[in-house]
C-alpha positions, 0 to 999 in steps of 0.5 A: 500500500503506497501513497503518491505524495509527489505532487506539490504546489507553491503556497506563497500566494496563500500566505500573501492573502489577507484571509490567510491564517497559518495552519498551526494557528487555525488548528489551535482555534479548532481545538479551543472550540472543540474543548468548549464543546467538550469533544476534544480528543474524543471519538465524535459522530459528526452527523449526530453532533450537527443534529444536536446543534439547534441552528442546524438541520441535517438533510440526506439527499441521493445524488448518484455522483460520489464527487458530490460530498455535501453542502451547507446552505446558510440562512439568517438564523439557521443553516442546512447541511446536505449529505449525499447518501450515495457516499459511504457512511464513513465518507459522510462523517468526514463530509459533515465534519467539513461542513461544520468547519464552514458553519463554525469558522465562516459564519458570515459566508453564505456563498463561497462563490462571492469570494476570490479563488484564493479566498475560497481555497483557504476556506476549503483548507480550513474546513478540511483541517476542522474535519481532520481535528474533529474526526481524527484528533492528533493526540488520540490518533497517535495513541492508537497508532502507538498501541497497535501491533501489526502491519501497515495494512492492518493498521489502516483497517483498524484505524478506519473502523475505530475513527469511522472514516475512510481508509484513504483519509487514514492513510493521509493522516498517517502520512501527515503525522509521519506515522506511515511505513518506515516512519512508524517508530516508537515516539521517544524524545531527546533533550537537546541540551543533554550533550552526553546523549548522541542521537542516531536517527538511522536507528529504530529508536532515538534514545531518551534523555534522563528527565531533568529535575523539577522543583515544587513549582514545576521549573527545571532546576537548570535552564535547558538552553544555557545551563544557568541555575541561578533563578529568582525564587519566583522566576519562570524565565531564565535571566541569561537567555530568556528561556522558559523554565516551565514546560507548559502545554501551548494549547491555551485552554489546557496550559498544564505543566509537563515534565521537561522531556515531554514534546507533547502535552500528556493531557491534550496532545498539543505541543509543549513550550520546549518542543516549539522552542526547539530544545526537545527533538522528536525521534526523526531528528531536528532537520525532518520536523515540519514547521506546521505550516506546510500542507498539500491540498492534493493529500486531502481526500475528502 
């Protein structure tokens, strides 16, 4: 089973558009909204969720063309989501999640065709990202991949049934999170400031550095960037280099304190401060890490 991810596109035109919001920032907005709805990092039936929203009516129509996924029609006070019964139930879950993205994040948009092509494509991407976070939340997705033992083909089957989405969507999510094929390795992390540990990214597993000690405030006892250990009693930043002394979750609705060697928050799955600032390396090495803004619409199957 192989994915063709060779097609690419120059996204400079997107980034220069006034409607553009980086993928990282937009996904953070999605997670905040899902947290408020109490559905973050959970299995969600997007159709039932849409039906539970008073301002939305969900209608099923039969269009004998699988290319017609669905549509949202907005009125002054309510909206109608149309879903095509010609498509599979798993596909309709993604279709509905996509339309919910338009409902939540494009409230003043009643007709996409009123906007320029680039603006429309940006809104479509944002709806795709919403569907992905709603139906295949990163933290839960990574957790299920880590726990699975079996071939890639069996993994795709398992995840497709678990998250109740199409196999193609699962393949794209695995590829996007770099959990596909040879990239599927145990996720362990290395504190870059631990100079005694040498990373060999060709090995199956990157060694884990010893966790640095924390005080009762959750601060590291030695700055992970410069090694300074002279702090004010209530200081939370290093006075020499300005580095955070506490490894917070970067998700605003969570913001919990994590252990110094945590690259992702153990409670919500978002990136930690130390990981974002580059003092923690993921298992693939510092040169392979995505900046979170690179994407390819050709990899979005729904």
